[in-house]
Phi, psi and omega in degrees: 000304182300314183294324178293318178296316178298321180298316180297316182292317181295316179298323178299315181291320178295316181297328181284342186251334188231149178297148177300133177091351179290130178279118184261151173266114188238130176251128176244111182262138183058052195284352178059236180287347179075023184302309181289322180298314179295319179298317181288328175295319178296334178279357174107005183270160177268123188245136169239123179252127178244118186216133181272334184273120183294334182295305177296331177299318178295322180295320178293321177299320178294319178295319179298326182299338180267356182273159176299158184302323182299322179288317179301323181290336181268004188239122179241133180246135179228129174272120181182167180283142181299327183282357183252035180299326181295339177287327188260333189226154174277151176304144178074020186280347189228147175277327182223136174236127177257131177222083189256119176062029179265321183298339181301329184243009182275134178283334181227072186298324181295317178296320178299313181296319179299320178296320179293320180298324178293337179284344185280136169290159177308132182081002183289166187247129173252120179253120189230130173240139181219160170289140184274110183293340181278357186228022184296333181276347187295310183301303179296327180295315179292335178273358180078017177269080189293320178301317181291320179298317180295319178298321180293334180278344180280140175294146180257105183295341181276348185274136175271109183270358181285162182287342182271130171089334184227357185063026181074029184289142172227152182260313178048042174066022177250156184290333183241150181293150169238160186227156181258141182300315185295321180293317179291328175300316177295319179297314181297321176297322182289339180254018175064032172225063189301152181301128180255322180201156175213153183225156165266145179234124181069073176281315185254333181272154189287163175291169175099180182299154177301130179195160175052045178285149181287174177298162186305320183298324180271336185298317182296323176295319178298314179298317180297321180292314179297319180298315179293316181297325181291352179246000191240129173280145002270004189297318183297335181287348178245017177291156179297322181237155171246137175247109183253137179240112177260148181242122180296136178302138180283000000 
């Protein structure tokens, strides 16, 4: 569910910026299972995946082994830290940079984002997904987990909510960081990749890995509903995830 929604949104942004059929240079940092990277490689783009964890790196390598030779030749895998893009690549090396669900565990999210912005060619696209700090109580609340929902509603005095140093990160008693749209908007402007568009992801469906999807007949209706809600105020503002698209200054 989540990956399909991200794919639709990402394709929309790419189509709006680049001619149909142009082969793009795409960097996916902290790519996990590589779902979007593999999909974009199949679409004809040149992919570089940067991942520090050897386990998902092996899974992507195994998946690549089943792909045609042409796709394997367009796909490069590098084991390394997401914050060390400057060690591996020259500034302006990529048309699109994906950073999906990485800031949740980053100790220095602003520094990471600044490094990613430097990797973008002029006019390039930064695709970023984060947990939505404004909606941390929604999941446990809808599940009837009242202690967790109440804890999420309490302010966290230890959290730095300012845009400097944390990208507006808040903890709210969760294991992974969540971020606020307004703070990240300021951060993106400060690194010369200002916010171009944003979406909500998973307004009605629960947080966590894709699971318990409905039958095919209902699935398309669910996707259509989620897709529309993720573009519509006020619904997108209470989605589990935010998908932010920054555009590098030309």
